[in-house]
A tleap script that builds the chain and sets N, CA, C and O, in Angstrom:
source leaprc.protein.ff14SB
mol = sequence {
  NMET ASN ASN SER GLU VAL ILE ALA LYS VAL
  SER GLU LYS SER GLY VAL ASN ALA ASP ASP
  CYS GLN LYS VAL LEU GLU ALA PHE GLU ASP
  VAL LEU SER GLU GLU LEU SER ASN SER LYS
  ASP ILE SER GLY ALA PHE ASP LYS PHE PHE
  ASN VAL LEU SER PHE LEU LYS ASN LYS LYS
  CARG
}
set mol.1.N position { -23.062 19.404 -8.482 }
set mol.1.CA position { -23.285 19.022 -7.115 }
set mol.1.C position { -22.143 20.125 -5.974 }
set mol.1.O position { -20.927 19.931 -5.961 }
set mol.2.N position { -22.732 21.095 -5.209 }
set mol.2.CA position { -21.495 21.846 -4.021 }
set mol.2.C position { -21.473 20.769 -3.005 }
set mol.2.O position { -22.119 19.722 -2.971 }
set mol.3.N position { -20.546 21.274 -2.140 }
set mol.3.CA position { -20.108 20.672 -0.534 }
set mol.3.C position { -21.524 20.024 -0.108 }
set mol.3.O position { -21.856 18.842 -0.209 }
set mol.4.N position { -22.213 21.028 0.356 }
set mol.4.CA position { -23.739 20.919 1.234 }
set mol.4.C position { -24.187 19.948 0.701 }
set mol.4.O position { -24.387 19.017 1.480 }
set mol.5.N position { -24.514 19.712 -0.650 }
set mol.5.CA position { -25.256 18.984 -1.296 }
set mol.5.C position { -24.514 17.540 -1.189 }
set mol.5.O position { -25.387 16.689 -1.015 }
set mol.6.N position { -23.319 17.001 -1.226 }
set mol.6.CA position { -22.920 16.296 -1.011 }
set mol.6.C position { -22.777 15.489 0.277 }
set mol.6.O position { -22.760 14.265 0.403 }
set mol.7.N position { -22.659 16.633 1.390 }
set mol.7.CA position { -22.669 16.234 2.577 }
set mol.7.C position { -24.235 15.958 3.057 }
set mol.7.O position { -24.470 15.322 4.084 }
set mol.8.N position { -25.018 16.365 2.424 }
set mol.8.CA position { -26.770 15.682 2.699 }
set mol.8.C position { -26.847 14.697 2.342 }
set mol.8.O position { -27.319 13.774 3.006 }
set mol.9.N position { -26.325 14.581 0.974 }
set mol.9.CA position { -26.760 13.120 0.182 }
set mol.9.C position { -26.064 11.931 1.012 }
set mol.9.O position { -26.669 10.896 1.294 }
set mol.10.N position { -24.932 12.146 1.318 }
set mol.10.CA position { -23.969 11.546 2.255 }
set mol.10.C position { -24.937 10.850 3.550 }
set mol.10.O position { -25.198 9.686 3.851 }
set mol.11.N position { -25.270 12.030 4.066 }
set mol.11.CA position { -26.038 11.560 5.536 }
set mol.11.C position { -26.781 10.792 5.127 }
set mol.11.O position { -26.597 9.623 5.467 }
set mol.12.N position { -28.040 11.144 4.145 }
set mol.12.CA position { -29.155 10.697 3.707 }
set mol.12.C position { -28.964 9.313 3.325 }
set mol.12.O position { -29.968 8.601 3.320 }
set mol.13.N position { -27.968 8.863 3.039 }
set mol.13.CA position { -27.780 7.429 2.334 }
set mol.13.C position { -26.900 6.462 3.227 }
set mol.13.O position { -26.858 5.236 3.121 }
set mol.14.N position { -26.288 7.159 4.021 }
set mol.14.CA position { -25.439 6.897 5.014 }
set mol.14.C position { -26.200 6.226 6.668 }
set mol.14.O position { -25.811 5.228 7.273 }
set mol.15.N position { -27.423 7.215 7.087 }
set mol.15.CA position { -27.565 7.541 8.159 }
set mol.15.C position { -27.036 8.288 9.217 }
set mol.15.O position { -27.615 8.847 10.149 }
set mol.16.N position { -25.950 8.220 8.958 }
set mol.16.CA position { -25.223 9.315 9.453 }
set mol.16.C position { -25.506 10.787 9.541 }
set mol.16.O position { -25.801 11.352 8.487 }
set mol.17.N position { -25.451 11.582 10.798 }
set mol.17.CA position { -25.768 12.803 10.958 }
set mol.17.C position { -24.613 13.712 9.766 }
set mol.17.O position { -23.572 13.201 9.355 }
set mol.18.N position { -25.123 15.196 9.352 }
set mol.18.CA position { -24.419 15.793 8.557 }
set mol.18.C position { -23.319 16.300 9.102 }
set mol.18.O position { -22.391 16.365 8.296 }
set mol.19.N position { -23.033 16.757 10.377 }
set mol.19.CA position { -22.177 17.154 10.874 }
set mol.19.C position { -20.790 15.998 10.991 }
set mol.19.O position { -19.622 16.321 10.777 }
set mol.20.N position { -21.224 14.720 11.350 }
set mol.20.CA position { -20.188 14.032 11.459 }
set mol.20.C position { -19.786 13.456 9.994 }
set mol.20.O position { -18.715 12.919 9.711 }
set mol.21.N position { -20.862 13.683 9.146 }
set mol.21.CA position { -20.225 13.428 7.419 }
set mol.21.C position { -19.659 14.653 6.882 }
set mol.21.O position { -19.136 14.545 5.773 }
set mol.22.N position { -19.653 15.858 7.464 }
set mol.22.CA position { -19.149 16.727 7.331 }
set mol.22.C position { -17.588 16.803 7.654 }
set mol.22.O position { -16.668 17.321 7.021 }
set mol.23.N position { -17.609 16.174 8.743 }
set mol.23.CA position { -16.117 15.887 9.522 }
set mol.23.C position { -15.175 14.841 8.538 }
set mol.23.O position { -13.997 14.920 8.190 }
set mol.24.N position { -16.107 13.953 8.288 }
set mol.24.CA position { -15.137 12.787 7.376 }
set mol.24.C position { -14.934 13.277 6.242 }
set mol.24.O position { -13.776 13.434 5.854 }
set mol.25.N position { -15.987 13.619 5.477 }
set mol.25.CA position { -15.352 14.555 4.085 }
set mol.25.C position { -14.336 15.445 4.180 }
set mol.25.O position { -13.485 15.443 3.290 }
set mol.26.N position { -14.257 16.212 5.093 }
set mol.26.CA position { -13.316 17.166 4.860 }
set mol.26.C position { -11.863 16.375 5.148 }
set mol.26.O position { -10.870 16.559 4.445 }
set mol.27.N position { -11.903 15.440 6.329 }
set mol.27.CA position { -10.643 14.788 6.547 }
set mol.27.C position { -10.106 14.026 5.327 }
set mol.27.O position { -8.893 13.956 5.126 }
set mol.28.N position { -11.161 13.357 4.372 }
set mol.28.CA position { -10.777 12.752 3.727 }
set mol.28.C position { -10.432 13.539 2.507 }
set mol.28.O position { -9.858 12.905 1.622 }
set mol.29.N position { -10.692 14.892 2.282 }
set mol.29.CA position { -10.366 15.907 1.472 }
set mol.29.C position { -9.048 16.335 1.479 }
set mol.29.O position { -8.432 16.659 0.464 }
set mol.30.N position { -8.488 16.342 2.901 }
set mol.30.CA position { -7.593 16.708 3.318 }
set mol.30.C position { -5.929 15.649 2.944 }
set mol.30.O position { -4.772 15.985 2.694 }
set mol.31.N position { -6.723 14.127 3.103 }
set mol.31.CA position { -5.900 13.133 2.708 }
set mol.31.C position { -5.454 13.287 1.480 }
set mol.31.O position { -4.283 13.313 1.100 }
set mol.32.N position { -6.636 13.411 0.738 }
set mol.32.CA position { -6.152 13.053 -0.770 }
set mol.32.C position { -5.478 14.165 -1.146 }
set mol.32.O position { -4.565 14.084 -1.969 }
set mol.33.N position { -5.835 15.299 -0.605 }
set mol.33.CA position { -5.026 16.446 -1.218 }
set mol.33.C position { -3.240 16.352 -0.622 }
set mol.33.O position { -2.315 16.752 -1.329 }
set mol.34.N position { -3.086 15.910 0.417 }
set mol.34.CA position { -1.740 15.713 0.707 }
set mol.34.C position { -1.225 14.527 0.117 }
set mol.34.O position { -0.016 14.521 -0.114 }
set mol.35.N position { -1.859 13.578 -0.157 }
set mol.35.CA position { -1.491 12.459 -1.160 }
set mol.35.C position { -0.945 12.849 -2.498 }
set mol.35.O position { 0.185 12.547 -2.882 }
set mol.36.N position { -1.922 13.620 -3.263 }
set mol.36.CA position { -1.678 13.783 -4.654 }
set mol.36.C position { -0.643 15.113 -4.570 }
set mol.36.O position { -0.175 15.550 -5.621 }
set mol.37.N position { -0.253 15.832 -3.083 }
set mol.37.CA position { 0.351 17.062 -3.443 }
set mol.37.C position { 2.093 16.137 -3.259 }
set mol.37.O position { 3.136 16.680 -3.624 }
set mol.38.N position { 2.053 14.851 -2.698 }
set mol.38.CA position { 3.162 14.088 -2.689 }
set mol.38.C position { 3.851 13.205 -3.667 }
set mol.38.O position { 4.937 12.631 -3.588 }
set mol.39.N position { 2.858 13.240 -4.713 }
set mol.39.CA position { 3.031 12.778 -6.206 }
set mol.39.C position { 3.882 13.441 -6.760 }
set mol.39.O position { 3.954 14.670 -6.771 }
set mol.40.N position { 4.952 12.292 -7.518 }
set mol.40.CA position { 5.788 13.304 -8.341 }
set mol.40.C position { 5.714 13.893 -9.663 }
set mol.40.O position { 6.417 14.751 -10.197 }
set mol.41.N position { 4.451 13.077 -10.177 }
set mol.41.CA position { 3.948 13.846 -11.654 }
set mol.41.C position { 2.740 13.449 -11.523 }
set mol.41.O position { 2.176 12.839 -10.615 }
set mol.42.N position { 2.257 14.001 -12.887 }
set mol.42.CA position { 0.500 14.132 -12.693 }
set mol.42.C position { 0.084 12.626 -12.957 }
set mol.42.O position { -0.956 12.330 -12.369 }
set mol.43.N position { 0.687 11.534 -13.754 }
set mol.43.CA position { 0.528 10.231 -13.766 }
set mol.43.C position { 0.561 9.524 -12.293 }
set mol.43.O position { -0.321 8.802 -11.828 }
set mol.44.N position { 1.879 9.929 -11.623 }
set mol.44.CA position { 1.453 9.327 -10.018 }
set mol.44.C position { -0.029 9.691 -8.985 }
set mol.44.O position { -0.706 9.080 -8.158 }
set mol.45.N position { -0.018 11.119 -9.648 }
set mol.45.CA position { -1.268 11.755 -8.774 }
set mol.45.C position { -2.789 11.264 -9.570 }
set mol.45.O position { -3.796 11.106 -8.879 }
set mol.46.N position { -2.811 11.126 -10.540 }
set mol.46.CA position { -3.819 10.230 -10.997 }
set mol.46.C position { -4.293 8.671 -10.831 }
set mol.46.O position { -5.410 8.165 -10.929 }
set mol.47.N position { -3.037 8.120 -10.547 }
set mol.47.CA position { -3.193 6.879 -10.184 }
set mol.47.C position { -3.583 6.530 -8.752 }
set mol.47.O position { -4.440 5.730 -8.377 }
set mol.48.N position { -2.535 7.522 -7.828 }
set mol.48.CA position { -3.309 7.390 -6.238 }
set mol.48.C position { -5.304 8.014 -6.426 }
set mol.48.O position { -6.202 7.602 -5.693 }
set mol.49.N position { -5.459 8.846 -7.365 }
set mol.49.CA position { -6.865 9.277 -6.876 }
set mol.49.C position { -7.800 7.827 -7.494 }
set mol.49.O position { -8.704 7.371 -6.795 }
set mol.50.N position { -7.550 7.365 -8.492 }
set mol.50.CA position { -7.696 6.322 -9.040 }
set mol.50.C position { -7.688 5.131 -7.992 }
set mol.50.O position { -8.750 4.598 -7.670 }
set mol.51.N position { -6.889 4.862 -7.645 }
set mol.51.CA position { -6.755 3.535 -6.307 }
set mol.51.C position { -7.529 4.039 -5.471 }
set mol.51.O position { -8.498 3.280 -5.483 }
set mol.52.N position { -7.782 5.083 -4.529 }
set mol.52.CA position { -8.556 5.693 -3.990 }
set mol.52.C position { -10.419 5.583 -4.315 }
set mol.52.O position { -11.385 5.290 -3.610 }
set mol.53.N position { -10.308 5.830 -5.191 }
set mol.53.CA position { -12.205 5.689 -5.784 }
set mol.53.C position { -12.070 4.325 -6.134 }
set mol.53.O position { -13.113 3.756 -5.810 }
set mol.54.N position { -11.206 3.481 -6.684 }
set mol.54.CA position { -11.545 1.964 -6.577 }
set mol.54.C position { -11.965 1.214 -4.954 }
set mol.54.O position { -12.747 0.359 -4.540 }
set mol.55.N position { -11.124 1.947 -4.504 }
set mol.55.CA position { -11.195 1.481 -2.846 }
set mol.55.C position { -12.375 1.333 -2.379 }
set mol.55.O position { -12.967 0.285 -2.124 }
set mol.56.N position { -12.827 2.757 -2.232 }
set mol.56.CA position { -13.964 3.347 -2.291 }
set mol.56.C position { -15.688 2.227 -2.658 }
set mol.56.O position { -16.607 1.805 -1.956 }
set mol.57.N position { -15.377 2.171 -3.908 }
set mol.57.CA position { -16.093 1.738 -4.921 }
set mol.57.C position { -16.371 0.298 -4.179 }
set mol.57.O position { -17.477 -0.062 -3.775 }
set mol.58.N position { -15.037 -0.528 -4.067 }
set mol.58.CA position { -15.149 -1.918 -3.415 }
set mol.58.C position { -15.480 -2.235 -2.152 }
set mol.58.O position { -15.818 -3.369 -1.814 }
set mol.59.N position { -15.384 -1.057 -1.236 }
set mol.59.CA position { -15.584 -1.451 -0.147 }
set mol.59.C position { -17.488 -0.823 0.155 }
set mol.59.O position { -18.209 -0.941 1.146 }
set mol.60.N position { -17.731 -0.185 -1.182 }
set mol.60.CA position { -19.669 -0.103 -1.013 }
set mol.60.C position { -20.162 -1.111 -1.351 }
set mol.60.O position { -21.387 -1.119 -1.231 }
set mol.61.N position { -19.474 -2.483 -1.950 }
set mol.61.CA position { -20.280 -3.611 -2.301 }
set mol.61.C position { -20.402 -4.434 -1.023 }
set mol.61.O position { -21.050 -5.481 -1.022 }
savepdb mol mol.pdb
quit
């Protein structure tokens, strides 16, 4: 799935227009990238990534 497909799917499921979805997903990518680059080791990076995914999954419920 490429970036355009992700944006279209998120837009479809959320009811939010594609332009706004794109802005949010780009901001999320920037934040995640910054957090991962600030990790001291690969284990820390995976822990941060897992925590973000877990948070998002729990918010969905």
